[in-house]
RODO-2510 file (C-alpha; in nm, 4 decimals, decimal comma):
residues 256
     n   res          X          Y          Z
     1     m    -0,8249     1,0466     6,6632
     2     f    -0,6700     1,1072     6,3105
     3     l    -0,3725     0,9132     6,3807
     4     r    -0,5263     0,5617     6,3438
     5     p    -0,6072     0,5917     5,9445
     6     l    -0,2597     0,7315     5,8879
     7     f    -0,1149     0,4380     6,0735
     8     v    -0,3522     0,1876     5,8759
     9     v    -0,2485     0,3614     5,5386
    10     g     0,1284     0,3606     5,6206
    11     f     0,0881    -0,0292     5,7343
    12     v    -0,0727    -0,1122     5,4026
    13     a     0,1821     0,0884     5,1907
    14     a     0,4380    -0,0846     5,3738
    15     g     0,3023    -0,4301     5,2981
    16     v     0,2748    -0,3744     4,9476
    17     v     0,6347    -0,2634     4,9157
    18     c     0,7332    -0,5871     5,1074
    19     l     0,5258    -0,7781     4,8692
    20     a     0,6940    -0,6234     4,5792
    21     q     1,0304    -0,7052     4,7100
    22     d     0,9347    -1,0695     4,7926
    23     a     0,7933    -1,1143     4,4367
    24     p     0,9897    -1,4160     4,2591
    25     p     1,2112    -1,3066     3,9488
    26     a     1,0612    -1,3857     3,6155
    27     a     1,1826    -1,7217     3,4706
    28     e     1,4827    -1,7342     3,2539
    29     y     1,6116    -2,0227     3,0338
    30     t     1,9437    -2,0134     2,8988
    31     v     2,1267    -2,2033     2,6438
    32     t     2,5135    -2,1905     2,7343
    33     a     2,7764    -2,1083     2,5139
    34     g     2,9614    -2,4180     2,3590
    35     t     2,6237    -2,6035     2,3041
    36     k     2,6070    -2,7871     1,9765
    37     v     2,2633    -2,7438     1,7804
    38     p     2,2069    -3,0317     1,5127
    39     l     2,0889    -2,8463     1,2061
    40     s     1,9426    -3,0029     0,8626
    41     l     2,0244    -2,7881     0,5402
    42     i     1,7426    -2,6714     0,3471
    43     n     1,9759    -2,5632     0,0387
    44     s     2,2929    -2,7122    -0,0528
    45     i     2,6070    -2,5244    -0,1184
    46     s     2,9506    -2,5943    -0,2700
    47     t     3,2724    -2,4498    -0,3874
    48     k     3,1461    -2,4899    -0,7363
    49     h     2,8120    -2,3316    -0,7514
    50     s     2,8113    -2,0987    -0,4199
    51     a     2,9812    -1,7511    -0,4008
    52     v     3,0672    -1,5345    -0,1049
    53     g     2,7804    -1,3836     0,0443
    54     d     2,5279    -1,6379    -0,0484
    55     r     2,2507    -1,7161     0,2187
    56     v     2,2219    -2,0723     0,3935
    57     y     1,9172    -2,1718     0,5327
    58     l     1,8734    -2,4444     0,7803
    59     e     1,6271    -2,6141     1,0670
    60     t     1,7079    -2,7473     1,4041
    61     a     1,6864    -3,1181     1,3778
    62     f     1,6827    -3,2082     1,7587
    63     p     1,5071    -3,0200     2,0440
    64     i     1,7769    -2,8172     2,3057
    65     l     1,6700    -2,8102     2,6468
    66     a     1,7463    -2,5627     2,9369
    67     g     1,6146    -2,5657     3,3017
    68     g     1,4059    -2,8651     3,2443
    69     r     1,2107    -2,7392     2,9353
    70     i     1,2476    -2,7359     2,5692
    71     v     1,3863    -2,3962     2,4513
    72     i     1,4747    -2,4447     2,0913
    73     p     1,2186    -2,6954     1,9405
    74     v     1,2613    -2,9083     1,6339
    75     g     1,2020    -2,6984     1,3275
    76     s     1,3401    -2,3661     1,4652
    77     y     1,4880    -2,1908     1,1651
    78     v     1,8641    -2,0801     1,1300
    79     t     2,0071    -1,8633     0,8649
    80     g     2,3776    -1,8459     0,7814
    81     t     2,6168    -1,6812     0,5147
    82     v     2,8920    -1,8106     0,2890
    83     t     3,2075    -1,6198     0,4105
    84     q     3,4692    -1,7861     0,2167
    85     i     3,5115    -2,0061    -0,0859
    86     k     3,8528    -2,1638    -0,2063
    87     k     3,8096    -2,3638    -0,5235
    88     p     4,0117    -2,6885    -0,5553
    89     g     4,3637    -2,6591    -0,7250
    90     r     4,4532    -2,8511    -1,0682
    91     v     4,7598    -3,0034    -0,9108
    92     k     4,7242    -2,9543    -0,5323
    93     g     4,5122    -2,7565    -0,2988
    94     r     4,1752    -2,8559    -0,1723
    95     g     3,8328    -2,7104    -0,2098
    96     e     3,7275    -2,4777     0,1219
    97     l     3,3875    -2,3657     0,2120
    98     y     3,3405    -2,1448     0,5309
    99     v     2,9690    -2,0786     0,6690
   100     r     2,8701    -1,8572     0,9457
   101     f     2,5531    -1,8845     1,1228
   102     d     2,3821    -1,5393     1,1805
   103     s     2,0172    -1,5934     1,3555
   104     l     1,7859    -1,8237     1,4981
   105     t     1,4157    -1,7845     1,4759
   106     l     1,1891    -1,9883     1,7146
   107     p     0,8525    -2,1126     1,5765
   108     n     0,6623    -1,8370     1,7468
   109     g     0,8835    -1,5741     1,5816
   110     v     1,1094    -1,4907     1,8662
   111     t     1,4794    -1,4359     1,7041
   112     r     1,8200    -1,4227     1,8414
   113     e     2,1246    -1,3024     1,6212
   114     f     2,4558    -1,4291     1,6941
   115     r     2,7985    -1,5467     1,4991
   116     s     2,8512    -1,9090     1,5431
   117     r     3,0383    -2,1650     1,3092
   118     i     3,0152    -2,5309     1,2286
   119     g     3,1221    -2,7339     1,4959
   120     g     3,0542    -3,1018     1,3551
   121     m     2,9333    -3,2846     1,0612
   122     d     2,7537    -3,6279     1,0128
   123     g     2,9550    -3,9429     0,9130
   124     g     2,7855    -3,9427     0,5634
   125     s     2,9409    -3,6408     0,4424
   126     n     3,2172    -3,6559     0,1843
   127     g     3,3992    -3,3462     0,2867
   128     e     3,6479    -3,2964     0,6093
   129     l     3,5824    -3,0351     0,8826
   130     d     3,8596    -2,8194     1,0385
   131     r     3,7157    -2,7901     1,3847
   132     a     3,9499    -2,5039     1,4928
   133     e     3,8184    -2,2791     1,2085
   134     g     3,4894    -2,4348     1,1256
   135     k     3,5884    -2,4603     0,7675
   136     v     3,4782    -2,7583     0,5215
   137     k     3,7463    -2,9072     0,3076
   138     s     3,6769    -3,1260     0,0172
   139     e     3,8365    -3,4651    -0,0297
   140     g     4,1776    -3,5324    -0,1534
   141     n     4,2002    -3,6858    -0,4891
   142     k     4,5537    -3,8446    -0,5079
   143     a     4,4201    -4,1937    -0,5611
   144     g     4,1994    -4,0798    -0,8445
   145     d     4,5078    -3,9012    -1,0112
   146     a     4,7262    -4,2073    -0,9700
   147     r     4,4497    -4,4208    -1,1373
   148     t     4,4023    -4,1833    -1,4218
   149     v     4,7879    -4,1874    -1,5037
   150     g     4,8082    -4,5612    -1,4657
   151     e     4,4942    -4,6267    -1,6667
   152     a     4,6440    -4,3846    -1,9597
   153     a     4,9814    -4,5610    -1,9215
   154     a     4,8123    -4,9015    -1,9819
   155     a     4,6099    -4,7954    -2,2541
   156     g     4,9165    -4,6400    -2,4311
   157     g     5,1170    -4,9569    -2,3344
   158     s     4,8619    -5,1670    -2,5459
   159     v     4,8722    -4,9447    -2,8263
   160     g     5,2400    -4,9253    -2,8458
   161     m     5,2494    -5,3195    -2,8242
   162     i     5,0389    -5,3538    -3,1099
   163     a     5,2327    -5,1018    -3,3180
   164     g     5,5601    -5,2417    -3,2118
   165     n     5,4476    -5,5992    -3,2907
   166     a     5,3601    -5,4805    -3,6593
   167     a     5,7020    -5,3051    -3,6847
   168     g     5,9041    -5,5911    -3,5244
   169     h     5,9774    -5,4203    -3,2004
   170     l     5,7353    -5,5400    -2,9567
   171     g     5,9058    -5,4144    -2,5990
   172     m     6,0355    -5,1104    -2,7588
   173     g     5,6700    -5,0218    -2,8720
   174     a     5,5227    -5,1082    -2,5475
   175     g     5,7557    -4,8893    -2,3580
   176     i     5,6912    -4,5941    -2,5767
   177     g     5,3572    -4,6299    -2,5863
   178     a     5,3369    -4,6692    -2,1878
   179     a     5,5374    -4,3431    -2,1516
   180     a     5,3062    -4,1620    -2,4183
   181     g     4,9925    -4,2558    -2,2203
   182     a     5,1259    -4,1788    -1,8776
   183     a     5,2219    -3,8223    -2,0118
   184     a     4,8641    -3,7813    -2,1572
   185     g     4,7215    -3,8964    -1,8282
   186     m     4,9426    -3,6494    -1,6516
   187     a     4,8520    -3,3800    -1,8675
   188     g     4,4714    -3,4484    -1,8096
   189     v     4,5194    -3,4410    -1,4305
   190     l     4,6863    -3,1054    -1,4451
   191     l     4,3907    -2,9756    -1,6422
   192     t     4,1357    -3,1010    -1,4146
   193     r     4,0649    -2,9466    -1,0757
   194     g     4,0066    -3,1783    -0,7587
   195     p     3,6764    -3,2643    -0,6042
   196     d     3,4522    -2,9661    -0,4602
   197     a     3,3557    -2,9140    -0,1162
   198     v     2,9848    -2,9915    -0,0737
   199     l     2,7354    -2,9426     0,1983
   200     a     2,4458    -3,1341     0,0490
   201     k     2,0839    -3,0522     0,1069
   202     g     1,9294    -3,2552     0,3748
   203     s     2,2839    -3,3378     0,5337
   204     t     2,3060    -3,2707     0,9225
   205     i     2,5623    -3,0454     1,0477
   206     e     2,6334    -2,8998     1,4054
   207     m     2,6055    -2,5342     1,4829
   208     l     2,8610    -2,4468     1,7906
   209     l     2,6964    -2,1615     1,9953
   210     d     2,9676    -1,8837     2,0450
   211     r     2,7396    -1,7136     2,3146
   212     s     2,4828    -1,7782     2,5588
   213     l     2,1124    -1,7513     2,4435
   214     s     1,8638    -1,6459     2,7145
   215     f     1,4926    -1,6731     2,6689
   216     s     1,1988    -1,5486     2,9001
   217     e     0,9083    -1,7554     3,0143
   218     s     0,6946    -1,5640     2,7773
   219     e     0,9258    -1,5816     2,4827
   220     l     0,8460    -1,9581     2,5085
   221     n     0,5100    -1,9913     2,4600
   222     f     0,4814    -2,2019     2,1446
   223     g     0,0887    -2,2548     2,1642
   224     n    -0,0204    -2,5428     1,9572
   225     y     0,2946    -2,5853     1,7782
   226     q     0,3595    -2,9558     1,6606
   227     p     0,7286    -3,0221     1,5615
   228     p     0,7435    -3,1671     1,2088
   229     r     0,7855    -3,5282     1,1675
   230     a     1,1023    -3,6728     0,9793
   231     s     0,9912    -3,8591     0,6686
   232     a     1,1149    -4,1984     0,6232
   233     s     1,2379    -4,1477     0,3040
   234     s     1,4180    -3,8298     0,3797
   235     g     1,8045    -3,8203     0,3699
   236     s     2,0876    -3,6273     0,2595
   237     e     2,1155    -3,5201    -0,1173
   238     a     2,4105    -3,7353    -0,1547
   239     g     2,1960    -4,0160    -0,0301
   240     k     1,9453    -3,9551    -0,2605
   241     a     2,1658    -3,9400    -0,5637
   242     k     2,3081    -4,2681    -0,4973
   243     s     1,9806    -4,4463    -0,4716
   244     g     1,8603    -4,2683    -0,7743
   245     s     1,5333    -4,1379    -0,6059
   246     s     1,4107    -3,8113    -0,4996
   247     v     1,1110    -3,7731    -0,2862
   248     p     1,0123    -3,3867    -0,2155
   249     i     0,9536    -3,2896     0,1629
   250     a     0,6805    -3,0599     0,2191
   251     r     0,8077    -2,7507     0,4271
   252     r     0,6395    -2,5524     0,7091
   253     p     0,5808    -2,1897     0,6054
   254     f     0,7857    -1,9343     0,7788
   255     p     0,6169    -1,8007     1,1016
   256     e     0,4568    -1,4449     1,0285
***
């Protein structure tokens, strides 16, 4: 007469174990390694003003999806570090700038740390990207150097022509003046460094993930978060400099 309750208890316990085994695993969303994440620079960096160890601050400029839902919303924060600076040479050698990305913070404060590099730059950037190393190089200035020497030679030739005409040696004066002008122009080139490598505030670059980033369902709860709207007047710092105008853009506060 005491077997029935024990049988019922055993049956219920077995049912609980069965339900626990059949429960679906928690959903997980993974952004795979090799994904390129578009970023907008909050502060500018360059081989002229930046130093190794300086921090770089960026925001995601386009949403990244995984498993059919947004995992990295627009406006998520990315921090980086300047790890290498090489100033441009006076005769040869271009400026070089290397940035390492260190962490990603979603709008709800969920953070992932990693080590990633630049995987792409927008077409408006003046520098050149070494994709193998993620290094930004400044533009070459051979054309500018040749123009400097040519202009100095032309100016020297004009002065020499005037002086030679006064002395009765028109051709000789022009030749001597041109040679002197070219020498002065070359001296100016040797004393002047080439263009600096610059990543301007507001410019867009791509972060190339070196590892997968996984998030659980609970970590992707963004509440009433609204992505920031891009201003019609926003653009790269270089573009603003060309237009001669600068419109301040309000930034959202960091999540607490």
